[in-house]
PASEBA-1860 file (N, C-alpha, C; in nm, 3 decimals):
! residues 325
1> MLKPQFEM> 5.007/12.954/12.437/4.967/12.892/12.321/5.089/12.800/12.285 ~ 5.198/12.814/12.331/5.326/12.750/12.296/5.300/12.591/12.317 ~ 5.331/12.498/12.241/5.310/12.383/12.245/5.400/12.287/12.212 ~ 5.439/12.165/12.266/5.532/12.074/12.222/5.511/12.010/12.094 ~ 5.591/11.974/12.007/5.561/11.886/11.895/5.569/11.753/11.924 ~ 5.470/11.665/11.859/5.468/11.528/11.886/5.527/11.446/11.768 ~ 5.552/11.319/11.796/5.558/11.219/11.696/5.440/11.188/11.612 ~ 5.457/11.190/11.484/5.356/11.165/11.393/5.261/11.038/11.430
9> SPSALIDP> 5.139/11.057/11.453/5.049/10.929/11.501/5.039/10.832/11.394 ~ 5.040/10.714/11.442/5.019/10.592/11.332/4.895/10.644/11.240 ~ 4.901/10.584/11.128/4.788/10.618/11.023/4.647/10.574/11.077 ~ 4.643/10.460/11.152/4.518/10.415/11.191/4.445/10.501/11.288 ~ 4.538/10.598/11.355/4.483/10.681/11.465/4.433/10.815/11.412 ~ 4.476/10.847/11.283/4.435/10.972/11.225/4.278/10.977/11.202 ~ 4.235/11.105/11.263/4.088/11.111/11.221/4.065/11.114/11.068 ~ 3.982/11.038/11.000/3.974/11.032/10.877/3.899/11.177/10.824
17> AFRADVLA> 3.815/11.223/10.902/3.765/11.355/10.877/3.862/11.466/10.858 ~ 3.955/11.458/10.940/4.079/11.563/10.931/4.148/11.551/10.794 ~ 4.177/11.422/10.766/4.248/11.390/10.633/4.150/11.437/10.529 ~ 4.034/11.405/10.533/3.926/11.456/10.419/3.920/11.597/10.404 ~ 3.912/11.663/10.511/3.901/11.828/10.506/4.029/11.873/10.465 ~ 4.133/11.826/10.510/4.261/11.902/10.462/4.286/11.868/10.311 ~ 4.282/11.757/10.274/4.296/11.721/10.104/4.202/11.805/10.039 ~ 4.070/11.804/10.070/3.970/11.867/10.005/3.993/12.031/10.009
25> GFASRPRA> 4.046/12.067/10.134/4.075/12.200/10.132/4.173/12.275/10.061 ~ 4.289/12.194/10.060/4.398/12.229/9.957/4.356/12.206/9.803 ~ 4.267/12.132/9.773/4.227/12.112/9.635/4.134/12.211/9.589 ~ 4.048/12.275/9.680/3.944/12.373/9.628/3.999/12.509/9.616 ~ 3.912/12.572/9.552/3.942/12.724/9.508/3.821/12.820/9.583 ~ 3.831/12.886/9.660/3.946/12.929/9.726/3.988/12.828/9.837 ~ 4.100/12.806/9.888/4.145/12.689/9.959/4.091/12.733/10.120 ~ 4.047/12.645/10.187/3.993/12.662/10.306/3.985/12.544/10.391
33> IPARWFYD> 4.020/12.542/10.527/4.030/12.423/10.609/3.945/12.456/10.740 ~ 3.852/12.378/10.768/3.763/12.411/10.884/3.839/12.442/11.012 ~ 3.790/12.547/11.072/3.871/12.579/11.206/3.894/12.494/11.315 ~ 3.790/12.386/11.317/3.795/12.290/11.427/3.930/12.201/11.437 ~ 3.999/12.204/11.329/4.113/12.130/11.321/4.243/12.196/11.374 ~ 4.223/12.332/11.429/4.326/12.399/11.506/4.344/12.314/11.636 ~ 4.245/12.234/11.688/4.253/12.219/11.826/4.311/12.061/11.842 ~ 4.445/12.043/11.816/4.519/11.925/11.865/4.544/11.978/11.986
41> RAGSELFE> 4.638/11.901/12.061/4.686/11.937/12.204/4.751/12.085/12.201 ~ 4.859/12.096/12.083/4.932/12.209/12.091/4.831/12.327/12.050 ~ 4.724/12.316/11.961/4.640/12.437/11.928/4.560/12.462/12.040 ~ 4.528/12.363/12.124/4.430/12.394/12.253/4.507/12.485/12.346 ~ 4.630/12.436/12.355/4.729/12.526/12.466/4.750/12.661/12.407 ~ 4.773/12.665/12.270/4.795/12.786/12.218/4.677/12.886/12.231 ~ 4.552/12.834/12.205/4.420/12.919/12.214/4.396/12.967/12.353 ~ 4.443/12.887/12.471/4.421/12.922/12.598/4.534/13.040/12.620
49> AITALPEY> 4.651/13.042/12.556/4.739/13.158/12.571/4.701/13.265/12.517 ~ 4.611/13.251/12.389/4.539/13.359/12.336/4.440/13.448/12.424 ~ 4.383/13.350/12.501/4.264/13.428/12.597/4.339/13.510/12.709 ~ 4.458/13.494/12.723/4.524/13.569/12.838/4.585/13.719/12.767 ~ 4.585/13.713/12.633/4.647/13.839/12.563/4.581/13.970/12.606 ~ 4.664/14.065/12.625/4.565/14.204/12.645/4.498/14.233/12.532 ~ 4.525/14.216/12.417/4.441/14.241/12.295/4.296/14.170/12.293 ~ 4.323/14.048/12.351/4.193/13.957/12.323/4.090/13.990/12.425
57> YPTRTEAR> 3.995/14.081/12.402/3.914/14.124/12.486/3.789/14.009/12.535 ~ 3.742/13.911/12.436/3.639/13.843/12.458/3.641/13.763/12.581 ~ 3.747/13.689/12.617/3.755/13.604/12.736/3.728/13.689/12.876 ~ 3.806/13.774/12.875/3.798/13.862/13.014/3.647/13.928/13.020 ~ 3.605/13.983/12.893/3.486/14.047/12.918/3.355/13.959/12.949 ~ 3.366/13.833/12.883/3.262/13.737/12.891/3.265/13.692/13.051 ~ 3.397/13.664/13.109/3.421/13.634/13.239/3.357/13.734/13.331 ~ 3.371/13.866/13.319/3.325/13.957/13.399/3.171/13.958/13.396
65> ILDTAGPA> 3.103/13.934/13.277/2.944/13.923/13.254/2.910/13.819/13.344 ~ 2.967/13.687/13.340/2.955/13.567/13.396/2.944/13.595/13.556 ~ 3.055/13.666/13.610/3.079/13.688/13.730/2.958/13.773/13.794 ~ 2.943/13.899/13.711/2.832/14.002/13.773/2.715/13.933/13.750 ~ 2.673/13.879/13.648/2.529/13.832/13.628/2.506/13.689/13.693 ~ 2.612/13.632/13.763/2.584/13.508/13.821/2.446/13.504/13.910 ~ 2.417/13.577/13.993/2.286/13.560/14.059/2.181/13.562/13.967 ~ 2.165/13.651/13.868/2.064/13.653/13.796/2.042/13.528/13.700
73> IAAAVGAG> 2.170/13.478/13.660/2.170/13.353/13.572/2.101/13.241/13.660 ~ 2.156/13.230/13.788/2.118/13.117/13.870/1.939/13.129/13.901 ~ 1.907/13.254/13.907/1.747/13.269/13.934/1.685/13.231/13.813 ~ 1.725/13.259/13.699/1.663/13.224/13.562/1.672/13.065/13.531 ~ 1.783/12.997/13.566/1.814/12.861/13.541/1.755/12.768/13.639 ~ 1.780/12.808/13.767/1.747/12.711/13.869/1.844/12.620/13.890 ~ 1.847/12.564/14.038/1.948/12.465/14.059/1.914/12.322/14.019 ~ 2.016/12.245/14.030/1.992/12.093/14.000/1.990/12.064/13.859
81> RAVVEFGS> 2.074/12.147/13.769/2.068/12.099/13.629/2.211/12.039/13.605 ~ 2.214/11.957/13.502/2.338/11.905/13.448/2.391/12.003/13.343 ~ 2.496/12.070/13.367/2.562/12.140/13.286/2.658/12.065/13.170 ~ 2.615/12.083/13.046/2.682/12.037/12.939/2.765/12.132/12.856 ~ 2.893/12.131/12.862/2.954/12.230/12.805/3.030/12.190/12.668 ~ 2.979/12.255/12.568/3.034/12.228/12.423/3.169/12.294/12.386 ~ 3.259/12.204/12.360/3.389/12.259/12.329/3.428/12.312/12.459 ~ 3.463/12.241/12.554/3.501/12.272/12.699/3.645/12.330/12.710
89> GSSAKTPL> 3.741/12.290/12.638/3.872/12.341/12.610/3.925/12.340/12.776 ~ 3.979/12.432/12.827/4.029/12.440/12.972/3.945/12.463/13.071 ~ 3.808/12.483/13.031/3.711/12.499/13.104/3.716/12.628/13.218 ~ 3.792/12.719/13.158/3.845/12.839/13.252/3.719/12.923/13.283 ~ 3.605/12.939/13.218/3.503/13.015/13.266/3.405/12.934/13.348 ~ 3.401/12.811/13.335/3.298/12.722/13.386/3.305/12.734/13.546 ~ 3.405/12.742/13.622/3.385/12.756/13.747/3.282/12.875/13.805 ~ 3.290/12.978/13.723/3.204/13.103/13.746/3.068/13.053/13.747
97> LLRAIAPA> 3.032/12.977/13.639/2.881/12.930/13.619/2.858/12.824/13.727 ~ 2.954/12.730/13.755/2.909/12.637/13.847/2.887/12.682/13.993 ~ 2.972/12.782/14.028/2.945/12.844/14.159/2.805/12.911/14.176 ~ 2.778/12.964/14.059/2.653/13.034/14.066/2.518/12.963/14.085 ~ 2.521/12.850/14.010/2.403/12.791/13.987/2.382/12.648/14.054 ~ 2.488/12.594/14.131/2.455/12.488/14.206/2.404/12.354/14.117 ~ 2.488/12.313/14.019/2.443/12.210/13.919/2.447/12.064/13.984 ~ 2.385/11.986/13.929/2.387/11.842/13.991/2.477/11.782/13.922
105> AYVPIDIS> 2.539/11.810/13.797/2.648/11.732/13.732/2.719/11.817/13.626 ~ 2.833/11.783/13.579/2.896/11.856/13.461/2.953/11.769/13.365 ~ 2.913/11.804/13.240/2.944/11.694/13.122/3.038/11.813/13.024 ~ 3.155/11.792/13.021/3.255/11.856/12.927/3.248/11.783/12.810 ~ 3.255/11.832/12.691/3.242/11.772/12.567/3.376/11.852/12.473 ~ 3.471/11.774/12.445/3.590/11.839/12.353/3.634/11.735/12.257 ~ 3.691/11.803/12.146/3.735/11.701/12.049/3.887/11.647/12.092 ~ 3.941/11.730/12.169/4.083/11.713/12.202/4.097/11.640/12.331
113> GDFLRQSA> 4.089/11.508/12.327/4.092/11.411/12.429/4.192/11.441/12.554 ~ 4.312/11.448/12.532/4.420/11.457/12.621/4.389/11.595/12.710 ~ 4.356/11.706/12.635/4.348/11.829/12.690/4.209/11.816/12.771 ~ 4.097/11.754/12.727/3.985/11.742/12.786/3.996/11.665/12.915 ~ 4.062/11.540/12.932/4.083/11.483/13.059/4.156/11.548/13.165 ~ 4.259/11.629/13.101/4.345/11.702/13.201/4.248/11.831/13.261 ~ 4.185/11.894/13.173/4.093/12.011/13.233/3.994/11.953/13.326 ~ 3.922/11.835/13.273/3.815/11.775/13.350/3.845/11.726/13.505
121> GQLARAFP> 3.982/11.670/13.492/4.035/11.634/13.619/4.061/11.765/13.711 ~ 4.105/11.873/13.671/4.133/11.984/13.735/3.998/12.029/13.811 ~ 3.903/12.036/13.712/3.757/12.082/13.765/3.714/11.996/13.859 ~ 3.722/11.855/13.849/3.673/11.756/13.943/3.728/11.784/14.101 ~ 3.860/11.814/14.074/3.940/11.859/14.211/3.903/11.959/14.281 ~ 3.845/12.079/14.179/3.805/12.188/14.236/3.667/12.204/14.290 ~ 3.593/12.103/14.242/3.442/12.058/14.291/3.451/11.933/14.328 ~ 3.475/11.894/14.433/3.497/11.755/14.485/3.372/11.683/14.481
129> GLPVHPIE> 3.242/11.759/14.523/3.113/11.674/14.533/3.030/11.674/14.412 ~ 3.100/11.735/14.283/3.009/11.736/14.170/3.056/11.628/14.067 ~ 2.969/11.554/14.025/2.995/11.443/13.937/3.036/11.509/13.793 ~ 3.154/11.452/13.743/3.212/11.512/13.620/3.227/11.389/13.511 ~ 3.162/11.413/13.403/3.143/11.311/13.309/3.189/11.346/13.172 ~ 3.339/11.369/13.134/3.393/11.403/13.023/3.361/11.317/12.900 ~ 3.327/11.384/12.787/3.306/11.305/12.666/3.378/11.354/12.545 ~ 3.474/11.277/12.499/3.536/11.311/12.377/3.471/11.288/12.255
137> ADFMHPIA> 3.447/11.393/12.191/3.351/11.392/12.085/3.350/11.536/11.997 ~ 3.306/11.522/11.887/3.293/11.632/11.802/3.151/11.681/11.809 ~ 3.140/11.785/11.878/3.009/11.851/11.930/2.913/11.922/11.819 ~ 2.981/11.906/11.678/2.899/11.954/11.565/2.786/11.867/11.542 ~ 2.773/11.739/11.587/2.669/11.658/11.562/2.601/11.605/11.705 ~ 2.491/11.572/11.708/2.410/11.523/11.820/2.496/11.413/11.898 ~ 2.475/11.437/12.026/2.565/11.358/12.122/2.478/11.270/12.225 ~ 2.511/11.145/12.243/2.452/11.092/12.353/2.506/11.100/12.482
145> LPDAVAGL> 2.448/11.170/12.563/2.470/11.217/12.700/2.473/11.069/12.775 ~ 2.579/11.075/12.890/2.572/10.971/12.977/2.443/10.935/13.060 ~ 2.436/10.813/13.096/2.293/10.770/13.151/2.287/10.840/13.284 ~ 2.402/10.869/13.354/2.395/10.941/13.488/2.329/11.060/13.481 ~ 2.317/11.135/13.362/2.251/11.277/13.362/2.119/11.262/13.274 ~ 2.072/11.148/13.237/1.968/11.126/13.163/1.828/11.198/13.219 ~ 1.814/11.172/13.338/1.688/11.207/13.410/1.693/11.359/13.454 ~ 1.817/11.432/13.437/1.848/11.561/13.496/1.795/11.672/13.373
153> PKLGFFPG> 1.742/11.764/13.445/1.710/11.894/13.332/1.866/11.947/13.293 ~ 1.866/11.996/13.168/2.009/12.029/13.104/2.011/12.172/13.082 ~ 2.138/12.215/13.107/2.187/12.366/13.072/2.297/12.345/12.975 ~ 2.291/12.375/12.854/2.414/12.378/12.754/2.491/12.500/12.784 ~ 2.611/12.487/12.773/2.702/12.604/12.800/2.785/12.616/12.673 ~ 2.799/12.735/12.619/2.872/12.737/12.490/2.941/12.890/12.501 ~ 3.045/12.892/12.582/3.087/13.034/12.592/3.181/13.075/12.481 ~ 3.255/13.183/12.493/3.367/13.213/12.414/3.349/13.272/12.275
161> STIGNMIP> 3.214/13.277/12.234/3.160/13.311/12.103/3.217/13.228/11.998 ~ 3.227/13.093/12.026/3.264/12.999/11.948/3.166/12.972/11.830 ~ 3.047/13.004/11.845/2.942/13.024/11.748/2.970/13.107/11.624 ~ 3.056/13.194/11.658/3.113/13.289/11.544/3.195/13.232/11.445 ~ 3.260/13.117/11.486/3.363/13.050/11.410/3.296/12.991/11.276 ~ 3.160/12.979/11.274/3.100/12.906/11.178/3.014/12.995/11.092 ~ 3.008/12.963/10.971/2.899/13.041/10.872/2.764/13.010/10.940 ~ 2.693/13.109/10.910/2.548/13.107/10.970/2.472/12.967/10.944
169> ATSTDLLR> 2.487/12.915/10.818/2.410/12.787/10.795/2.469/12.677/10.896 ~ 2.601/12.684/10.914/2.666/12.573/11.007/2.639/12.606/11.128 ~ 2.626/12.723/11.184/2.579/12.769/11.320/2.453/12.729/11.354 ~ 2.369/12.731/11.257/2.222/12.691/11.278/2.217/12.539/11.279 ~ 2.281/12.465/11.206/2.288/12.329/11.228/2.349/12.288/11.364 ~ 2.452/12.328/11.396/2.505/12.323/11.538/2.412/12.342/11.646 ~ 2.341/12.471/11.645/2.245/12.484/11.738/2.115/12.380/11.730 ~ 2.095/12.330/11.618/1.981/12.224/11.605/2.050/12.094/11.673
177> AMRMSLST> 2.169/12.070/11.645/2.213/11.944/11.693/2.228/11.949/11.853 ~ 2.261/12.090/11.926/2.257/12.085/12.054/2.125/12.057/12.109 ~ 2.014/12.122/12.034/1.884/12.101/12.102/1.841/11.943/12.089 ~ 1.893/11.873/11.985/1.888/11.732/11.991/1.934/11.661/12.100 ~ 2.081/11.713/12.124/2.130/11.641/12.234/2.073/11.669/12.373 ~ 2.029/11.786/12.393/1.978/11.833/12.537/1.831/11.817/12.551 ~ 1.750/11.813/12.436/1.613/11.790/12.439/1.530/11.907/12.469 ~ 1.404/11.898/12.441/1.295/11.992/12.474/1.300/12.033/12.629
185> GAMLLIGM> 1.293/12.160/12.662/1.290/12.196/12.799/1.430/12.218/12.845 ~ 1.526/12.216/12.762/1.665/12.228/12.820/1.695/12.391/12.787 ~ 1.796/12.438/12.846/1.832/12.579/12.845/1.976/12.566/12.777 ~ 2.006/12.681/12.713/2.153/12.708/12.653/2.195/12.853/12.703 ~ 2.309/12.849/12.761/2.378/12.986/12.793/2.495/12.993/12.692 ~ 2.495/13.089/12.607/2.573/13.108/12.498/2.636/13.251/12.493 ~ 2.763/13.252/12.449/2.832/13.398/12.445/2.853/13.425/12.298 ~ 2.823/13.549/12.271/2.831/13.598/12.131/2.896/13.749/12.128
193> DRIKPADV> 2.997/13.751/12.043/3.071/13.864/12.034/2.988/13.962/11.939 ~ 3.012/14.109/11.987/2.935/14.199/11.918/2.996/14.259/11.806 ~ 2.935/14.328/11.715/3.007/14.411/11.602/3.065/14.530/11.675 ~ 3.195/14.562/11.634/3.264/14.691/11.698/3.362/14.736/11.594 ~ 3.421/14.839/11.623/3.516/14.902/11.522/3.632/14.808/11.501 ~ 3.678/14.804/11.366/3.789/14.729/11.326/3.922/14.736/11.387 ~ 3.950/14.862/11.462/4.076/14.889/11.536/4.073/14.823/11.663 ~ 3.952/14.774/11.710/3.939/14.692/11.834/3.960/14.547/11.796
201> LIPAYDDA> 3.861/14.511/11.678/3.877/14.370/11.637/3.995/14.307/11.597 ~ 4.067/14.376/11.504/4.193/14.324/11.421/4.292/14.282/11.522 ~ 4.322/14.386/11.613/4.442/14.333/11.708/4.416/14.208/11.806 ~ 4.292/14.186/11.813/4.245/14.074/11.906/4.288/13.942/11.824 ~ 4.293/13.959/11.693/4.316/13.839/11.600/4.453/13.836/11.541 ~ 4.529/13.936/11.577/4.665/13.979/11.518/4.757/14.029/11.626 ~ 4.771/13.968/11.741/4.836/14.022/11.850/4.978/14.055/11.832 ~ 5.037/14.150/11.911/5.176/14.207/11.898/5.280/14.098/11.951
209> QGVTAAFN> 5.235/14.007/12.032/5.325/13.894/12.058/5.345/13.785/11.954 ~ 5.250/13.777/11.860/5.250/13.661/11.769/5.186/13.543/11.807 ~ 5.131/13.534/11.914/5.069/13.400/11.974/4.950/13.351/11.869 ~ 4.866/13.444/11.831/4.763/13.402/11.721/4.828/13.356/11.590 ~ 4.931/13.408/11.563/5.001/13.370/11.444/5.073/13.223/11.448 ~ 5.103/13.206/11.569/5.174/13.064/11.607/5.049/12.960/11.627 ~ 4.924/12.998/11.671/4.804/12.910/11.658/4.773/12.896/11.516 ~ 4.767/12.979/11.432/4.714/12.952/11.289/4.827/12.876/11.217
217> LNLLARIN> 4.959/12.898/11.240/5.057/12.814/11.172/5.066/12.668/11.232 ~ 5.026/12.671/11.363/5.024/12.534/11.407/4.943/12.434/11.332 ~ 4.859/12.492/11.255/4.761/12.395/11.182/4.859/12.329/11.065 ~ 4.949/12.398/11.029/5.043/12.345/10.911/5.139/12.239/10.956 ~ 5.158/12.269/11.102/5.266/12.172/11.168/5.195/12.039/11.207 ~ 5.062/12.050/11.227/4.976/11.940/11.260/4.965/11.848/11.133 ~ 4.944/11.926/10.999/4.931/11.848/10.883/5.051/11.762/10.861 ~ 5.178/11.842/10.879/5.299/11.778/10.856/5.315/11.648/10.942
225> RELAGTIP> 5.264/11.667/11.073/5.294/11.562/11.164/5.201/11.432/11.159 ~ 5.080/11.464/11.120/4.984/11.380/11.117/4.947/11.304/10.982 ~ 4.978/11.388/10.885/4.945/11.351/10.735/5.045/11.342/10.657 ~ 5.177/11.328/10.703/5.285/11.306/10.621/5.333/11.425/10.521 ~ 5.308/11.552/10.578/5.303/11.657/10.489/5.436/11.701/10.493 ~ 5.473/11.782/10.384/5.597/11.839/10.366/5.592/12.000/10.361 ~ 5.495/12.062/10.415/5.468/12.196/10.401/5.575/12.289/10.459 ~ 5.641/12.366/10.405/5.754/12.440/10.464/5.677/12.561/10.546
233> VTAFRHRA> 5.653/12.546/10.680/5.568/12.632/10.734/5.623/12.778/10.743 ~ 5.777/12.789/10.732/5.807/12.933/10.718/5.789/13.003/10.593 ~ 5.731/12.927/10.509/5.695/12.995/10.382/5.551/13.055/10.375 ~ 5.492/13.055/10.497/5.352/13.118/10.523/5.357/13.197/10.642 ~ 5.256/13.319/10.633/5.235/13.407/10.736/5.094/13.424/10.776 ~ 5.084/13.453/10.906/4.933/13.474/10.944/4.877/13.627/10.891 ~ 4.753/13.609/10.843/4.670/13.735/10.829/4.549/13.752/10.894 ~ 4.506/13.854/10.948/4.372/13.874/11.000/4.311/14.006/10.948
241> IWNDMRAR> 4.205/13.985/10.887/4.135/14.089/10.820/3.977/14.101/10.870 ~ 3.934/14.228/10.838/3.782/14.240/10.890/3.706/14.249/10.755 ~ 3.616/14.160/10.743/3.533/14.159/10.610/3.392/14.212/10.669 ~ 3.377/14.335/10.643/3.283/14.421/10.676/3.126/14.370/10.618 ~ 3.145/14.316/10.500/3.012/14.269/10.413/2.959/14.147/10.495 ~ 3.047/14.058/10.542/3.011/13.944/10.609/3.016/13.959/10.767 ~ 3.054/14.071/10.812/3.065/14.098/10.943/3.132/13.987/11.013 ~ 3.250/13.985/10.978/3.353/13.869/11.045/3.493/13.914/11.020
249> IEMHLEAV> 3.569/13.871/11.128/3.718/13.866/11.098/3.742/13.726/11.039 ~ 3.845/13.735/10.941/3.878/13.618/10.872/4.042/13.603/10.901 ~ 4.072/13.466/10.945/4.212/13.433/10.951/4.247/13.357/10.816 ~ 4.358/13.393/10.768/4.421/13.324/10.660/4.566/13.294/10.690 ~ 4.621/13.194/10.607/4.754/13.161/10.603/4.801/13.189/10.450 ~ 4.893/13.294/10.443/4.931/13.346/10.305/5.079/13.301/10.273 ~ 5.073/13.248/10.164/5.230/13.203/10.104/5.288/13.334/10.073 ~ 5.419/13.330/10.143/5.511/13.460/10.114/5.605/13.428/10.003
257> RDVSFEIE> 5.612/13.301/9.934/5.666/13.281/9.824/5.613/13.171/9.754 ~ 5.632/13.135/9.618/5.611/13.032/9.542/5.644/12.889/9.628 ~ 5.553/12.807/9.643/5.563/12.687/9.723/5.515/12.558/9.667 ~ 5.588/12.445/9.682/5.551/12.324/9.638/5.548/12.227/9.771 ~ 5.456/12.121/9.788/5.476/12.023/9.889/5.376/11.910/9.862 ~ 5.381/11.822/9.956/5.301/11.700/9.944/5.222/11.673/10.079 ~ 5.120/11.618/10.067/5.012/11.596/10.185/4.992/11.440/10.137 ~ 5.034/11.346/10.231/4.994/11.188/10.224/5.032/11.154/10.065
265> GQAFAMAA> 5.143/11.208/10.004/5.172/11.170/9.877/5.123/11.246/9.762 ~ 5.011/11.324/9.796/4.945/11.420/9.703/5.028/11.535/9.683 ~ 5.061/11.581/9.569/5.121/11.713/9.546/5.043/11.825/9.518 ~ 5.091/11.960/9.590/5.016/12.065/9.600/5.123/12.170/9.569 ~ 5.059/12.303/9.503/5.160/12.400/9.488/5.072/12.550/9.517 ~ 5.146/12.655/9.572/5.071/12.755/9.596/5.165/12.886/9.537 ~ 5.114/12.974/9.475/5.199/13.091/9.441/5.197/13.202/9.551 ~ 5.301/13.283/9.563/5.306/13.371/9.665/5.186/13.458/9.651
273> GETIHTEN> 5.140/13.504/9.769/5.023/13.567/9.778/4.897/13.486/9.804 ~ 4.902/13.377/9.755/4.785/13.289/9.772/4.768/13.245/9.913 ~ 4.650/13.223/9.969/4.605/13.204/10.103/4.515/13.063/10.127 ~ 4.538/13.014/10.250/4.439/12.924/10.287/4.356/13.003/10.404 ~ 4.227/12.979/10.380/4.132/13.035/10.469/4.115/12.949/10.595 ~ 4.140/12.992/10.704/4.148/12.901/10.825/4.029/12.922/10.931 ~ 3.989/13.045/10.941/3.900/13.071/11.043/3.831/13.182/11.017 ~ 3.686/13.189/11.049/3.617/13.312/11.057/3.561/13.324/11.199
281> SHKYGPRD> 3.562/13.458/11.234/3.480/13.493/11.354/3.371/13.595/11.328 ~ 3.263/13.553/11.320/3.139/13.637/11.313/3.107/13.714/11.416 ~ 3.059/13.831/11.406/3.015/13.931/11.496/2.873/13.955/11.489 ~ 2.795/13.947/11.586/2.646/13.967/11.584/2.581/14.089/11.661 ~ 2.504/14.165/11.593/2.424/14.270/11.666/2.324/14.189/11.736 ~ 2.246/14.267/11.838/2.143/14.199/11.927/2.046/14.118/11.856 ~ 1.979/14.182/11.744/1.876/14.136/11.665/1.934/14.012/11.590 ~ 2.069/14.022/11.534/2.112/13.906/11.442/2.121/13.788/11.547
289> ARILLRAG> 2.163/13.798/11.677/2.192/13.692/11.766/2.060/13.621/11.785 ~ 1.960/13.700/11.809/1.819/13.641/11.855/1.778/13.574/11.727 ~ 1.786/13.616/11.608/1.734/13.555/11.490/1.805/13.422/11.478 ~ 1.937/13.428/11.490/2.023/13.297/11.473/1.970/13.192/11.567 ~ 1.967/13.231/11.691/1.927/13.124/11.808/1.772/13.065/11.767 ~ 1.684/13.156/11.715/1.541/13.105/11.694/1.563/13.010/11.582 ~ 1.644/13.056/11.478/1.663/12.951/11.361/1.711/12.819/11.389 ~ 1.799/12.823/11.505/1.858/12.699/11.559/1.756/12.623/11.648
297> GWTPIAEW> 1.632/12.657/11.680/1.553/12.582/11.761/1.545/12.658/11.919 ~ 1.610/12.765/11.934/1.641/12.810/12.072/1.543/12.938/12.081 ~ 1.479/12.955/12.198/1.401/13.092/12.222/1.489/13.176/12.323 ~ 1.525/13.289/12.283/1.592/13.367/12.376/1.504/13.417/12.492 ~ 1.555/13.423/12.606/1.475/13.457/12.717/1.526/13.545/12.811 ~ 1.681/13.578/12.804/1.740/13.673/12.889/1.868/13.704/12.828 ~ 1.927/13.824/12.864/2.058/13.863/12.802/2.130/13.957/12.882 ~ 2.266/13.924/12.887/2.348/14.021/12.979/2.464/14.067/12.880
305> TDPAAHFA> 2.523/14.191/12.913/2.634/14.242/12.827/2.705/14.316/12.908 ~ 2.816/14.354/12.883/2.911/14.455/12.942/2.868/14.599/12.924 ~ 2.934/14.696/12.985/2.887/14.831/12.982/2.914/14.889/12.842 ~ 3.023/14.843/12.783/3.053/14.884/12.642/2.980/14.823/12.534 ~ 2.901/14.701/12.580/2.830/14.629/12.479/2.911/14.566/12.376 ~ 3.020/14.529/12.416/3.114/14.444/12.336/3.087/14.299/12.302 ~ 3.026/14.255/12.411/2.984/14.106/12.419/2.859/14.071/12.493 ~ 2.798/13.971/12.442/2.662/13.940/12.518/2.692/13.785/12.565
313> VILAEAQA> 2.602/13.756/12.666/2.581/13.630/12.711/2.414/13.618/12.719 ~ 2.368/13.514/12.637/2.217/13.495/12.612/2.182/13.374/12.667 ~ 2.080/13.369/12.723/1.999/13.259/12.775/1.893/13.222/12.694 ~ 1.883/13.094/12.640/1.782/13.055/12.554/1.707/12.922/12.598 ~ 1.597/12.897/12.554/1.532/12.773/12.585/1.484/12.703/12.487 ~ 1.501/12.565/12.489/1.457/12.472/12.377/1.297/12.441/12.426 ~ 1.210/12.543/12.367/1.056/12.533/12.401/1.006/12.428/12.309 ~ 0.892/12.373/12.353/0.812/12.273/12.272/0.789/12.337/12.138
321> PRTAP> 0.780/12.263/12.016/0.767/12.313/11.883/0.613/12.372/11.880 ~ 0.601/12.495/11.816/0.465/12.536/11.782/0.435/12.538/11.649 ~ 0.279/12.498/11.624/0.241/12.510/11.477/0.177/12.620/11.441 ~ 0.156/12.731/11.543/0.099/12.863/11.495/0.180/12.958/11.582 ~ 0.170/13.091/11.544/0.218/13.190/11.616/0.175/13.206/11.761
END
């Protein structure tokens, strides 16, 4: 997850949504910034480092499920689909799926353009006969897919339990946006993390090496770099807590002392102990996950999990709307 610092981008290149979310987040009470802004190039690299940590079970557990269940997934999905991966990142798990199902094309979608192009190029070299069509976009909204895959059946791929980073209302909106992007008849293969004891969950989000802390703190460095911020990053520390009532891990940046700073000329102050809420990671029981998918317009049709039932990979279908039970 360690990543080089970059020169501040020209103002014209700053995502206006990033600017708006940061300024609104610091002005609100409680303070909160959407987790999607973690993923500049540095944040994307830091997250990939997190996935290799011994405490971070989701990545290796999901990879084992995909590897073991590959033949069953292939039988359920069928060959010749265009795989559309939402938030592809490094596409680390994607080869497991592509080798299993013999797709007709691969469409990775990610908000971090440089990281997207790098990982898409690597995957294209690993699968030389597979058409790869990367899209730099915010997958939270419906996306127009390339004409080259318009006539192909689609398989959405959303691994990593990223769906858990959103509150349920936002998760439902995202699932509906995915359905609109992929159309009726498409399938969605999605990873969801399961509820488990806090002594397993908390170390996964507060590792001994401090990589997750660096990932969280990088958000402040990005604000300083891109939004002319003067935030003293060393005045904050990373915190991860389990909120049992909401069935989620929460990540916060806590001020360790009273601090004042500016962002794009606007003044802000935080007292010691105040926090900025930066991420949620909701955990879902089996029934919870199925209800969430149905609320988003997807009908679960198959499910695979690990022996400890720590993680689930669910296959769902965008079936035609029904007017009656």
